[in-house]
C-alpha positions as CSV (number, residue, x, y, z in Angstrom):
1,M,-0.3,41.7,28.6
2,L,3.2,40.6,27.7
3,T,5.7,39.5,30.4
4,D,9.1,41.2,30.4
5,N,10.7,38.1,28.9
6,Q,8.0,38.0,26.1
7,A,8.5,41.7,25.4
8,T,12.2,41.2,25.0
9,L,11.7,38.2,22.7
10,A,9.1,40.2,20.8
11,W,11.5,43.0,20.1
12,I,14.4,40.6,19.1
13,I,12.2,38.4,16.9
14,G,10.6,41.5,15.4
15,A,14.0,42.9,14.4
16,C,15.0,39.5,12.9
17,L,11.7,39.4,11.0
18,F,12.3,42.9,9.7
19,V,15.7,41.8,8.3
20,Y,14.1,38.7,6.9
21,F,11.4,40.9,5.3
22,L,14.0,43.1,3.6
23,L,15.8,40.0,2.3
24,I,12.7,38.4,0.7
25,V,11.5,41.8,-0.8
26,W,15.0,42.0,-2.4
27,L,14.6,38.5,-3.7
28,G,11.1,39.3,-4.9
29,K,12.4,42.3,-6.9
30,R,15.2,40.1,-8.4
31,G,12.7,37.6,-9.4
32,A,10.4,40.2,-11.0
33,K,12.3,40.0,-14.3
34,Y,11.7,36.3,-14.5
35,S,8.0,36.4,-13.7
36,R,6.6,38.4,-16.6
37,S,5.5,35.2,-18.4
38,M,3.5,32.2,-17.0
39,K,6.6,30.0,-17.5
40,G,8.7,32.4,-15.4
41,F,6.0,33.1,-12.8
42,S,5.1,29.4,-12.3
43,I,8.3,27.4,-12.5
44,A,11.3,29.8,-13.3
45,K,12.7,26.9,-15.3
46,G,16.5,26.7,-15.4
47,K,16.9,29.9,-13.4
48,V,17.7,28.3,-10.1
49,S,20.4,25.7,-9.1
50,P,19.0,22.1,-8.9
51,W,20.6,21.7,-5.5
52,L,18.6,24.6,-4.3
53,I,15.4,23.4,-5.9
54,G,15.9,20.1,-4.1
55,I,16.2,21.9,-0.7
56,S,13.1,23.9,-1.7
57,F,11.3,20.6,-2.3
58,G,12.1,19.4,1.3
59,A,11.2,22.8,2.8
60,T,7.9,22.8,1.0
61,Y,7.2,19.3,2.1
62,S,7.9,19.9,5.8
63,S,5.7,22.9,6.6
64,A,4.1,23.7,9.9
65,N,3.1,20.1,10.0
66,L,6.5,18.6,10.9
67,F,7.4,21.4,13.3
68,I,4.1,22.0,14.9
69,G,1.4,19.4,13.9
70,V,3.3,16.1,14.1
71,P,5.1,17.0,17.4
72,G,1.6,17.9,18.6
73,W,0.5,14.3,17.7
74,A,3.6,13.0,19.6
75,Y,2.5,15.0,22.6
76,M,-0.9,13.4,22.5
77,Y,-0.2,9.9,21.4
78,G,3.5,9.2,22.1
79,T,5.9,7.0,20.1
80,P,3.3,5.6,17.6
81,V,3.7,8.9,15.7
82,L,7.2,7.7,14.7
83,W,5.4,5.6,12.0
84,Y,4.6,8.9,10.4
85,T,7.9,10.7,10.7
86,L,10.0,7.7,9.5
87,G,7.7,7.3,6.5
88,C,8.1,11.0,5.7
89,F,11.7,10.4,4.7
90,G,11.9,6.8,3.5
91,I,8.6,6.4,1.8
92,T,8.3,9.8,0.4
93,W,11.8,9.9,-1.0
94,V,11.2,6.5,-2.7
95,G,8.1,8.0,-4.3
96,L,10.1,10.9,-5.5
97,L,12.8,8.6,-7.0
98,L,10.1,6.6,-8.8
99,V,8.3,9.5,-10.5
100,T,10.9,12.2,-11.1
101,K,12.6,11.1,-14.3
102,K,9.5,10.3,-16.3
103,F,7.5,13.2,-14.9
104,W,10.3,15.6,-16.1
105,E,10.5,13.9,-19.5
106,H,6.8,14.0,-20.1
107,G,6.8,17.6,-18.9
108,Q,9.0,18.7,-21.8
109,K,6.5,17.6,-24.5
110,N,4.0,19.9,-26.2
111,E,6.1,23.0,-25.6
112,G,6.5,22.1,-21.9
113,S,4.2,21.8,-18.9
114,L,4.0,24.6,-16.3
115,T,1.7,22.9,-13.8
116,L,0.5,19.5,-12.8
117,P,-2.9,20.0,-14.4
118,Q,-1.3,21.0,-17.7
119,W,1.0,18.0,-17.4
120,L,-2.0,15.7,-17.1
121,G,-3.9,17.6,-19.8
122,N,-1.0,17.1,-22.2
123,R,-0.4,13.5,-21.3
124,Y,-4.1,12.6,-22.0
125,N,-4.7,15.2,-24.7
126,S,-7.6,16.6,-22.7
127,K,-8.3,20.3,-21.8
128,A,-11.2,19.1,-19.8
129,L,-9.0,17.0,-17.5
130,Q,-6.6,20.0,-17.2
131,V,-9.4,22.3,-16.0
132,I,-10.9,19.7,-13.6
133,V,-7.6,19.0,-11.9
134,A,-6.9,22.8,-11.6
135,L,-10.3,23.2,-9.8
136,L,-9.4,20.2,-7.6
137,I,-6.1,22.0,-6.6
138,L,-8.2,24.7,-5.0
139,F,-8.6,22.3,-2.0
140,N,-5.1,23.4,-1.1
141,I,-6.8,26.3,0.6
142,Y,-7.1,24.0,3.7
143,Y,-3.4,23.4,3.6
144,I,-2.7,27.1,3.5
145,V,-5.1,27.6,6.5
146,A,-3.1,25.0,8.4
147,Q,0.1,26.9,7.8
148,N,-1.5,30.2,9.0
149,V,-2.8,28.5,12.2
150,G,0.7,27.0,12.9
151,L,2.4,30.4,12.5
152,A,-0.2,32.2,14.7
153,T,0.0,29.5,17.3
154,M,3.8,29.8,17.6
155,F,3.7,33.6,17.9
156,E,0.9,33.4,20.5
157,T,2.7,30.8,22.6
158,I,6.2,32.2,22.6
159,I,5.9,36.0,22.4
160,G,2.2,36.5,23.3
161,I,1.2,38.1,20.0
162,P,-2.6,37.7,19.5
163,Y,-3.6,34.8,17.3
164,Y,-5.2,37.0,14.7
165,W,-2.2,39.3,14.3
166,G,0.0,36.2,13.7
167,I,-2.3,35.1,10.9
168,L,-2.3,38.6,9.3
169,F,1.5,38.7,9.4
170,G,1.9,35.4,7.6
171,V,-0.6,36.0,4.9
172,T,0.6,39.5,4.1
173,L,4.3,38.6,4.0
174,T,3.9,35.6,1.8
175,I,1.6,37.3,-0.7
176,L,4.0,40.2,-1.0
177,Y,7.0,38.4,-2.3
178,I,5.2,35.8,-4.4
179,S,3.3,38.6,-6.2
180,M,6.6,40.3,-7.0
181,G,9.0,37.5,-7.7
182,G,6.9,34.4,-8.6
183,A,8.6,31.0,-8.7
184,Y,12.2,32.5,-8.6
185,A,11.6,34.3,-5.3
186,Q,9.8,31.2,-3.9
187,L,12.5,28.8,-4.9
188,I,15.4,30.9,-3.6
189,T,13.7,31.8,-0.3
190,D,12.6,28.2,0.2
191,G,16.2,27.0,-0.4
192,I,17.5,29.4,2.3
193,Q,14.7,28.5,4.6
194,G,15.3,24.8,4.1
195,I,18.9,25.1,5.3
196,V,17.8,27.0,8.4
197,M,15.1,24.5,9.1
198,S,17.5,21.6,8.9
199,V,19.8,23.2,11.5
200,I,16.8,23.9,13.8
201,S,15.5,20.3,13.5
202,V,18.8,18.9,14.5
203,L,19.0,21.4,17.4
204,L,15.6,20.3,18.7
205,F,16.8,16.7,18.8
206,L,20.1,17.7,20.5
207,S,18.2,19.6,23.2
208,L,17.1,16.2,24.6
209,F,20.6,15.9,26.1
210,W,20.0,18.9,28.4
211,T,16.3,18.5,29.0
212,I,15.7,14.8,29.3
213,G,19.3,13.8,30.1
214,G,21.0,10.4,30.2
215,G,23.9,10.9,27.8
216,W,24.0,8.2,25.1
217,G,21.0,6.7,26.8
218,T,18.8,9.8,26.3
219,L,16.3,8.1,24.0
220,G,15.9,5.1,26.4
221,N,15.5,7.6,29.2
222,L,12.8,9.5,27.3
223,T,11.0,6.2,26.4
224,G,11.1,5.2,30.1
225,Q,9.6,8.5,31.3
226,L,6.9,8.3,28.7
227,H,6.0,4.8,29.8
228,N,5.9,5.9,33.4
229,A,3.6,8.7,32.5
230,D,1.3,6.4,30.5
231,P,2.2,3.0,29.1
232,A,0.0,3.7,26.0
233,L,2.5,6.4,25.0
234,T,5.1,3.8,24.2
235,A,2.8,1.2,22.5
236,S,3.1,0.3,18.8
237,T,-0.4,1.7,18.1
238,A,-2.5,4.3,19.9
239,A,-6.3,3.9,20.3
240,G,-8.3,7.0,19.2
241,S,-5.4,8.3,17.1
242,P,-4.5,8.2,13.4
243,F,-2.3,5.3,14.4
244,Y,-4.9,3.1,15.9
245,S,-4.2,-0.1,14.0
246,G,-1.8,-1.8,11.6
247,F,-4.2,-1.1,8.7
248,A,-4.4,2.6,9.7
249,I,-0.6,2.8,9.7
250,M,-0.5,1.2,6.3
251,A,-2.9,3.8,5.0
252,I,-0.6,6.5,6.4
253,Q,2.3,5.1,4.5
254,W,0.2,5.2,1.3
255,F,-0.5,8.8,2.0
256,L,3.2,9.6,2.4
257,L,4.1,7.7,-0.7
258,S,1.5,9.5,-2.8
259,F,2.1,12.9,-1.1
260,V,5.0,13.5,-3.5
261,L,2.4,13.9,-6.3
262,L,0.9,17.1,-4.9
263,P,1.2,20.0,-7.4
264,Q,3.3,22.3,-5.2
265,L,5.9,19.5,-5.1
266,M,5.7,18.2,-8.7
267,N,6.2,21.8,-9.9
268,K,9.7,21.7,-8.4
269,V,10.5,18.8,-10.8
270,L,9.3,21.0,-13.7
271,S,11.6,23.8,-12.5
272,V,14.8,21.7,-13.1
273,G,16.4,22.9,-16.3
274,K,18.3,19.9,-17.6
275,K,17.8,16.1,-17.4
276,E,21.3,15.6,-16.0
277,D,20.4,17.9,-13.1
278,L,17.7,15.6,-11.8
279,R,20.2,13.5,-9.9
280,K,21.4,16.6,-8.0
281,F,17.8,17.6,-7.3
282,T,16.7,14.2,-5.9
283,L,19.9,14.0,-3.7
284,S,19.4,17.4,-2.1
285,A,15.7,16.7,-1.7
286,G,16.4,13.4,0.0
287,A,18.9,14.9,2.4
288,T,16.6,17.8,3.3
289,L,13.7,15.4,3.9
290,F,15.8,13.3,6.2
291,F,16.8,16.3,8.4
292,L,13.4,17.9,8.4
293,S,11.2,14.9,9.0
294,T,13.3,12.8,11.5
295,F,14.3,15.0,14.4
296,S,11.7,17.6,15.5
297,V,9.1,15.0,16.6
298,F,11.3,14.2,19.6
299,A,10.7,17.7,21.0
300,G,7.0,16.9,21.1
301,L,7.7,13.6,23.0
302,A,10.0,15.5,25.4
303,A,7.3,18.2,26.0
304,R,4.8,15.5,27.0
305,V,7.2,14.4,29.8
306,L,8.3,17.9,30.9
307,I,5.2,20.0,30.3
308,P,2.2,17.8,30.7
309,G,-1.3,19.4,30.7
310,L,-1.0,21.8,27.8
311,T,-4.5,22.9,26.6
312,S,-3.4,22.7,22.9
313,S,-1.2,19.9,21.7
314,D,-0.1,22.0,18.7
315,S,1.7,24.4,21.2
316,A,4.0,21.5,22.4
317,V,7.1,22.6,20.5
318,P,6.6,26.4,21.1
319,A,6.0,25.7,24.9
320,Y,9.0,23.4,25.1
321,V,11.3,25.9,23.3
322,L,10.1,28.8,25.5
323,E,10.7,26.8,28.7
324,Y,14.1,25.1,28.1
325,F,16.0,27.2,25.6
326,P,18.1,30.4,26.1
327,T,16.9,33.5,24.4
328,V,19.3,33.3,21.5
329,L,18.3,29.8,20.6
330,I,14.6,30.7,21.0
331,V,15.0,33.4,18.4
332,L,16.8,31.0,16.1
333,I,14.2,28.3,16.5
334,V,11.3,30.7,16.0
335,M,12.9,31.9,12.7
336,G,13.3,28.3,11.7
337,I,9.7,27.5,12.3
338,V,8.6,30.7,10.5
339,S,10.8,29.4,7.6
340,A,9.1,26.0,7.7
341,I,5.6,27.6,7.5
342,L,6.4,30.2,4.9
343,S,8.3,27.8,2.7
344,T,5.2,25.7,2.3
345,T,2.7,28.5,2.2
346,D,4.4,30.3,-0.6
347,S,4.5,27.1,-2.8
348,L,0.8,26.5,-2.1
349,Y,-0.1,30.1,-3.1
350,L,2.0,29.9,-6.2
351,G,0.7,26.5,-7.3
352,M,-2.9,27.5,-6.9
353,T,-2.6,30.9,-8.6
354,A,-0.5,29.5,-11.4
355,S,-3.2,26.9,-12.1
356,I,-5.8,29.6,-12.1
357,G,-3.9,31.7,-14.6
358,N,-2.4,28.9,-16.7
359,D,-5.1,26.1,-16.6
360,I,-8.4,28.0,-16.1
361,Y,-7.9,31.4,-17.5
362,K,-5.9,30.5,-20.6
363,V,-7.9,27.3,-21.3
364,V,-11.5,28.4,-20.5
365,V,-11.8,32.2,-20.1
366,A,-9.4,33.6,-22.6
367,P,-10.7,31.7,-25.6
368,F,-14.2,32.9,-24.7
369,L,-13.2,36.6,-24.2
370,Y,-10.9,36.9,-27.2
371,K,-12.7,34.7,-29.7
372,N,-12.4,36.2,-33.2
373,K,-10.2,39.0,-31.9
374,N,-6.6,39.7,-32.9
375,V,-4.9,38.9,-29.7
376,S,-1.5,37.1,-29.7
377,A,-0.6,34.1,-27.6
378,K,2.1,36.3,-25.8
379,Q,-0.5,38.9,-24.9
380,I,-2.8,36.2,-23.5
381,D,0.1,34.8,-21.5
382,R,0.8,38.2,-19.9
383,K,-2.9,38.6,-19.1
384,A,-2.8,35.1,-17.5
385,V,0.1,36.3,-15.2
386,R,-2.0,39.3,-14.2
387,V,-4.9,37.1,-13.4
388,A,-2.7,34.8,-11.3
389,R,-1.5,37.8,-9.3
390,I,-5.0,39.0,-8.7
391,A,-6.0,35.5,-7.7
392,L,-3.1,35.5,-5.2
393,F,-4.7,38.4,-3.3
394,I,-8.2,36.9,-3.4
395,I,-7.0,33.5,-2.1
396,G,-5.0,35.2,0.6
397,L,-8.1,37.0,1.8
398,I,-10.1,33.8,1.8
399,S,-7.4,31.9,3.7
400,L,-7.2,34.8,6.2
401,Y,-11.0,34.5,6.9
402,M,-10.9,30.7,7.2
403,S,-8.0,30.8,9.6
404,F,-9.7,32.9,12.2
405,N,-11.5,29.8,13.6
406,R,-8.7,27.7,15.1
407,P,-9.1,24.0,14.3
408,E,-8.7,21.2,16.9
409,S,-5.7,19.6,15.1
410,L,-3.5,21.4,12.6
411,S,-2.3,18.1,11.1
412,L,-5.8,16.7,10.4
413,L,-6.8,20.0,8.7
414,L,-3.7,19.7,6.5
415,Q,-4.3,16.1,5.6
416,F,-7.9,16.8,4.5
417,G,-7.0,19.2,1.7
418,T,-4.0,17.2,0.5
419,S,-5.9,13.9,0.6
420,A,-8.8,15.2,-1.5
421,I,-6.3,16.2,-4.3
422,I,-4.3,12.9,-4.0
423,S,-7.5,10.8,-4.3
424,G,-8.2,12.4,-7.6
425,V,-4.8,12.6,-9.3
426,V,-2.9,9.5,-8.0
427,A,-4.4,6.9,-10.5
428,P,-4.2,9.1,-13.7
429,L,-0.6,10.2,-12.9
430,T,0.9,6.8,-11.9
431,L,-0.9,4.7,-14.5
432,S,0.3,7.0,-17.2
433,Y,3.8,5.7,-16.5
434,F,3.1,2.0,-16.5
435,W,-0.1,1.3,-18.5
436,K,-0.3,1.9,-22.2
437,K,-4.1,1.6,-22.3
438,A,-4.6,4.6,-19.9
439,N,-6.7,7.2,-21.7
440,R,-8.5,10.5,-21.0
441,V,-11.9,8.9,-20.4
442,G,-10.6,6.8,-17.6
443,A,-8.5,9.7,-16.3
444,I,-11.4,12.1,-16.1
445,A,-13.6,9.5,-14.4
446,S,-10.9,8.7,-11.9
447,V,-10.3,12.3,-10.9
448,I,-14.0,13.0,-10.4
449,V,-14.9,9.7,-8.6
450,G,-11.7,9.4,-6.5
451,A,-12.0,13.0,-5.1
452,A,-15.8,12.7,-4.7
453,C,-15.4,9.4,-2.8
454,F,-13.0,11.0,-0.4
455,M,-15.3,14.0,0.2
456,I,-18.3,11.8,0.8
457,L,-16.4,9.4,3.2
458,T,-15.1,12.3,5.3
459,G,-17.8,14.9,4.8
460,F,-20.7,12.5,5.9
461,G,-18.7,10.8,8.6
462,V,-18.6,7.4,6.9
463,Q,-14.9,7.2,7.6
464,D,-13.4,9.5,10.2
465,H,-9.8,8.3,9.7
466,V,-8.6,10.6,6.9
467,F,-5.8,8.3,5.8
468,T,-8.0,5.3,5.5
469,A,-10.5,7.4,3.5
470,L,-7.7,8.3,1.2
471,L,-6.7,4.7,0.7
472,Y,-10.2,3.6,-0.1
473,S,-10.7,6.6,-2.4
474,S,-7.4,6.0,-4.2
475,M,-8.2,2.3,-4.8
476,L,-11.6,3.2,-6.2
477,G,-9.9,5.8,-8.4
478,Y,-7.6,3.1,-9.8
479,G,-10.6,0.8,-10.4
480,V,-12.5,3.5,-12.2
481,M,-9.5,4.5,-14.2
482,I,-8.9,0.9,-15.4
483,A,-12.6,0.2,-16.1
484,G,-13.1,3.6,-17.8
485,S,-10.0,3.3,-20.0
486,L,-10.9,-0.3,-21.1
487,W,-14.5,0.7,-21.8
488,A,-13.4,3.7,-23.9
489,E,-10.9,1.6,-25.8
490,H,-13.7,-1.0,-26.5
491,V,-16.1,1.7,-27.8
492,T,-13.3,3.2,-30.0
493,S,-12.4,-0.2,-31.4
494,H,-16.1,-1.0,-32.0
495,R,-16.6,2.2,-33.9
496,K,-13.5,1.6,-36.1
497,V,-14.8,-1.9,-37.0
498,K,-18.2,-0.4,-37.9
499,Q,-16.5,2.2,-40.1
500,I,-14.4,-0.5,-41.9
501,E,-17.5,-2.6,-42.5
502,Q,-19.4,0.4,-43.9
503,Q,-16.5,1.2,-46.2
504,Q,-16.4,-2.4,-47.4
505,V,-20.1,-2.3,-48.1
506,L,-19.7,0.9,-50.2
């Protein structure tokens, strides 16, 4: 039963969501004319301002994790979580600066890449690698589930909407406008959402001045109160947490550096129309990352001081907002968190379904179905878009089902799916930049072994720390990539020598 305050909030937020719904449906219809081909559906290349694409990058990066999950960690473990949030801006942006230019340049070759799997397939001249990476990207279903859980948790905590209805709302809304407008609708809505989220993040930080108090000494006051509650909350590491040691923190920084390589983020680079626009893209992405990753975590720390004893740490920010913010600001913050969640979810849906249409259907299914038939490349491309839209609804239903069982930690669920993908693609992608001997044999072996290693380490309980498992798997992936490439080069050279010797004999 809703309280009077919750009922009022529900009506106001419902009205705002309805207006928001009309806006994104309008954007979806505008984007429909750009999404009739796989190129338009997956990246909308050159159709959106690079400044807005950069904001979209930051918005996609932030997700429910930085507004719900990471503040939940702060509520549980205290200031050690700052190792994560500071790395989100500094380390990730450095990673983006390192890879953007060459990734964009390589993406223009062979008539242009539309997805990360196609980029890798073109780089190593391997359709098999393209398909394998596309299948690996399906692990992003866990990331989508984490976003669904974050949205439902917020609605449940603030306005008393049942958990299941919150999940249904998020899945339905996102699928609707992605199916209509593709990448164009996703980039525009994410850009708008990123601006709103940046304002909300700063507002959550400024709230410390009226909740914790202390003027310019507010952060010192907060630290002192956390220490009084439990000295472990202000230590440099936290036992039993993802930040339990210096090595674990180093593994987290590796995760944040390589996070930029995820397909839903790299697709943003491919969406930039001109090389000279890359600077604008990286600047706006960096600014957005700063605002979104730095400030909201302090609301989780404040909640630990002011609202101890919450049954779910992921409800720390919603509970804090509900307790200490006026109605108008509660509505604004709820819309900001909704934006954070949907801006990531839509990119995940789009990335997965674009890969299904572009990298699986066009590469594997279409050649089999239309072999020896007079079907043009344009017709197959349109069929691929149709397949991607059908896959969107199927993945939405799967994520809906998987979201019904609430996980213990939203952040850990999110990290599992992303880490499985990173373990596979990090070596083939980065070595393609710096090592001339990198080849498709090494790349395929690295993708398979790296991802398999991560799944074995986490699935069989060999390594419970997700980030450490990622670091081990990534290093193994690099080793396999180097060994496999050198072996393949040796075999090729040996065959050439044999052929020359046979020709000389003849």
